[in-house]
C-alpha positions in Angstrom: -30.6 152.8 -79.7 -29.9 156.4 -78.6 -28.4 156.6 -75.3 -28.1 159.7 -73.1 -25.0 160.7 -71.1 -24.2 163.5 -68.8 -20.9 164.9 -69.7 -19.9 165.4 -66.0 -17.1 163.4 -64.2 -19.7 161.7 -61.9 -20.8 159.5 -64.9 -17.3 158.3 -65.6 -17.8 155.2 -63.5 -20.6 154.1 -65.6 -19.4 155.0 -69.0 -15.6 154.5 -68.7 -15.5 151.0 -69.9 -17.8 151.8 -72.8 -15.6 154.8 -73.7 -12.4 152.6 -73.6 -14.1 149.9 -75.7 -13.8 147.3 -72.8 -17.6 146.9 -72.9 -19.4 147.2 -76.0 -22.6 149.2 -76.5 -24.9 148.6 -79.1 -26.2 152.1 -79.4 -25.2 155.8 -80.1 -24.2 157.9 -77.1 -25.6 161.4 -76.9 -24.1 163.9 -74.4 -26.1 166.6 -72.6 -26.6 168.4 -69.3 -29.4 166.8 -67.1 -32.1 169.1 -68.2 -31.2 168.6 -72.1 -31.4 164.9 -71.6 -34.6 165.2 -69.7 -36.1 167.2 -72.6 -35.0 164.7 -75.2 -36.4 162.0 -73.2 -39.7 163.8 -72.8 -39.7 164.4 -76.7 -38.9 160.9 -77.4 -35.7 161.5 -79.1 -33.7 159.2 -76.7 -34.4 155.6 -76.0 -32.4 155.2 -72.8 -30.9 157.8 -70.7 -29.7 159.0 -67.4 -32.0 161.7 -66.3 -32.8 163.8 -63.2 -34.8 161.7 -60.5 -37.5 164.5 -60.8 -37.9 163.8 -64.6 -38.8 160.3 -63.7 -41.2 161.4 -61.1 -42.7 164.1 -63.3 -43.8 161.6 -66.1 -43.4 158.1 -64.6 -46.0 156.8 -67.0 -43.6 157.4 -69.9 -40.5 155.7 -68.4 -39.1 152.4 -66.8 -36.4 152.5 -64.3 -33.2 150.5 -65.1 -32.6 148.2 -62.1 -29.6 148.9 -59.8 -28.3 152.0 -61.5 -28.4 155.5 -60.3 -26.2 158.4 -59.0 -26.7 158.7 -55.3 -25.0 159.7 -51.9 -25.4 158.9 -48.3 -24.0 162.2 -46.9 -21.9 164.8 -48.6 -22.2 164.7 -52.5 -19.5 167.5 -53.1 -20.8 168.6 -56.5 -24.4 170.0 -55.6 -23.6 173.0 -53.5 -25.4 176.1 -52.4 -22.9 179.1 -52.0 -24.1 182.0 -50.0 -23.2 185.5 -48.9 -25.1 184.8 -45.7 -26.4 182.0 -43.7 -29.2 180.4 -45.6 -31.8 181.2 -42.7 -31.4 184.8 -43.6 -32.1 184.4 -47.4 -35.7 185.3 -47.2 -36.5 187.9 -50.2 -32.9 187.4 -51.4 -32.1 186.4 -54.9 -30.8 182.8 -55.2 -29.3 181.8 -58.5 -30.6 178.2 -59.3 -28.8 176.1 -62.1 -30.8 175.4 -65.2 -28.8 172.1 -65.5 -30.7 170.0 -62.8 -34.4 169.9 -62.0 -33.7 167.5 -59.0 -31.1 169.9 -57.3 -33.6 172.7 -57.6 -36.5 170.9 -56.2 -34.4 169.6 -53.5 -33.1 173.1 -52.6 -36.7 174.3 -52.5 -37.5 171.6 -49.9 -34.6 172.4 -47.8 -35.5 176.0 -47.7 -39.1 175.4 -46.8 -38.3 172.7 -44.1 -34.8 173.1 -42.8 -33.8 176.7 -43.2 -37.4 178.1 -43.0 -36.6 180.9 -45.5 -38.2 182.1 -48.7 -35.9 183.4 -51.1 -36.6 184.5 -54.7 -35.2 181.8 -57.0 -33.6 183.1 -60.2 -32.8 180.5 -63.0 -29.5 180.8 -64.6 -26.4 179.4 -65.8 -24.1 177.7 -63.0 -21.6 175.8 -65.3 -18.0 176.5 -65.0 -17.7 178.6 -68.1 -20.6 181.1 -66.8 -19.0 181.4 -63.5 -15.7 182.3 -65.1 -17.3 184.9 -67.3 -19.5 186.6 -64.7 -17.4 186.5 -61.7 -19.2 188.2 -58.9 -22.8 187.5 -59.3 -25.4 190.1 -57.7 -27.3 187.1 -56.3 -27.0 186.7 -52.5 -26.6 182.9 -53.1 -26.2 180.6 -56.0 -26.8 176.7 -56.5 -23.9 175.1 -58.5 -23.9 171.6 -59.5 -21.6 169.2 -61.3 -17.8 169.6 -62.1 -18.2 173.4 -61.6 -19.1 172.9 -57.8 -16.0 170.6 -57.5 -13.7 173.3 -59.0 -15.1 175.9 -56.7 -14.3 173.8 -53.6 -10.8 173.0 -54.7 -8.1 175.2 -53.0 -5.8 176.9 -55.7 -8.3 176.3 -58.5 -8.6 179.5 -60.7 -12.4 179.6 -60.1 -12.3 179.2 -56.4 -10.5 182.2 -54.8 -12.7 185.1 -55.8 -15.9 183.1 -55.7 -15.0 182.0 -52.1 -14.6 185.5 -51.0 -18.1 186.5 -52.4 -19.9 183.3 -51.0 -18.3 182.2 -47.7 -21.2 180.0 -46.7 -21.2 176.7 -48.3 -24.0 174.0 -47.9 -23.7 170.5 -49.4 -27.2 169.5 -50.3 -26.5 165.8 -50.0 -25.3 166.3 -46.4 -28.2 168.5 -45.5 -30.7 166.0 -46.8 -29.0 163.1 -44.9 -29.2 165.2 -41.6 -32.6 166.1 -42.2 -34.1 162.5 -43.2 -31.4 160.0 -42.3 -31.6 158.7 -45.9 -29.5 158.6 -48.8 -30.3 160.9 -51.8 -30.8 159.7 -55.3 -29.8 162.7 -57.8 -30.2 160.7 -61.1 -31.5 157.4 -62.5 -31.3 155.7 -65.8 -34.6 155.0 -67.7 -36.0 153.6 -70.8 -38.9 154.7 -72.8 -41.9 152.3 -72.2 -42.2 152.3 -76.1 -38.5 151.1 -76.7 -38.1 147.4 -77.6 -37.4 145.6 -74.4 -34.7 143.2 -75.6 -32.6 146.2 -76.9 -33.3 148.1 -73.7 -32.2 145.2 -71.7 -29.0 144.9 -73.7 -28.2 148.7 -73.2 -28.9 148.0 -69.4 -26.6 145.0 -69.3 -23.8 146.9 -71.0 -24.2 149.9 -68.5 -24.0 147.5 -65.5 -20.9 145.8 -67.0 -19.3 149.1 -67.6 -20.4 150.3 -64.2 -18.7 147.3 -62.5 -15.4 147.9 -64.4 -15.6 151.6 -63.4 -16.0 150.8 -59.6 -12.9 148.7 -59.8 -11.0 151.4 -61.6 -11.7 154.6 -59.6 -8.1 155.5 -59.5 -7.8 155.6 -63.3 -11.0 157.5 -63.6 -9.8 159.9 -61.0 -6.8 160.7 -63.1 -9.0 161.2 -66.1 -11.3 163.5 -64.0 -8.4 165.5 -62.7 -7.3 166.2 -66.2 -10.8 167.5 -67.4 -11.5 169.7 -64.2 -8.1 170.8 -62.9 -9.1 169.3 -59.6 -6.2 167.2 -57.8 -6.5 163.6 -58.4 -6.8 162.9 -54.6 -10.0 165.2 -54.4 -11.5 163.5 -57.4 -11.0 160.1 -55.7 -12.6 161.5 -52.5 -15.4 162.7 -54.7 -15.9 159.4 -56.3 -15.6 157.6 -52.9 -18.6 159.5 -51.7 -21.0 158.5 -54.6 -22.8 155.2 -55.5 -24.0 154.0 -58.8 -26.0 151.3 -57.6 -29.8 151.6 -56.7 -30.1 149.6 -53.5 -33.2 149.1 -51.3 -32.0 152.0 -49.0 -31.5 154.4 -52.1 -35.0 153.5 -53.1 -36.1 154.5 -49.6 -34.7 157.9 -49.9 -36.0 158.2 -53.5 -39.4 157.4 -52.5 -39.3 159.8 -49.5 -38.0 162.7 -51.8 -40.9 161.8 -54.4 -43.4 161.8 -51.4 -42.3 165.2 -50.3 -42.5 166.5 -53.8 -46.0 165.3 -54.3 -47.1 166.9 -50.9 -45.8 170.1 -52.2 -47.6 169.8 -55.6 -44.4 169.6 -57.7 -44.9 166.2 -59.1 -47.9 163.7 -59.3 -48.3 160.8 -57.1 -47.1 157.7 -58.5 -45.3 154.4 -58.3 -41.9 153.1 -59.3 -41.9 150.8 -62.2 -38.9 148.9 -63.6 -37.7 147.5 -67.0 -39.0 144.0 -66.9 -36.6 140.9 -67.1 -36.2 139.4 -70.4 -38.5 136.3 -71.0 -36.9 133.1 -72.1 -38.2 131.3 -74.9 -40.1 128.0 -74.0 
């Protein structure tokens, strides 16, 4: 089984025990940013993967959701941020760089501009990974959407990426917090899915390993914060604060937020209408 993994620190609590050999995984891990994993799942070259929530909505007939497994927030997410040179309400006609790395974050940003900020910017796809930000420095766009580890780095005082970027973009909007203020609901950024064509028993075994690893990870967030700090250069305390604002379960309340997001996207013509479908429980012999 080929199993997709996002190489951002927000997946450490799900894969940490697997990486350490604490929990076995009967499969091969394949790393990629969200859009790369989305593409590989759509092509059928992965069997199970974490994907952008929008990828599931885009082609729900292809996938089955893995129960009780997601990346969500109920308030600030701290790693999906709009950095702007002016208030968001004043960005009509202005160029806004949107990360190519996450379909979900881009679609959420579009909804917020349409319904919360009442502005119509010009969206420009581009790279917003840490390496790209360090390379291009001051971007000519009036605002930019940054996700993942790079967003954390840009919000960390004293980080090499933060100072110049902060001067260029003094307005910062946390998309998780804005969604919560708008709807009163959590936001689900990513889900784990299996191909409907994948063998059920093997997919269930992968799911069981991921759940066991997630339980270990949620009990060892301090250790994972130290690991995350070493990778990002963000202080351990800030990494722990970041983890404390995330959830890797898929609760009924999370499903309410996910359904509301999909409903609004369907009304906007971004995804087809559909229903959530989950990986079935394994049938017992006899």
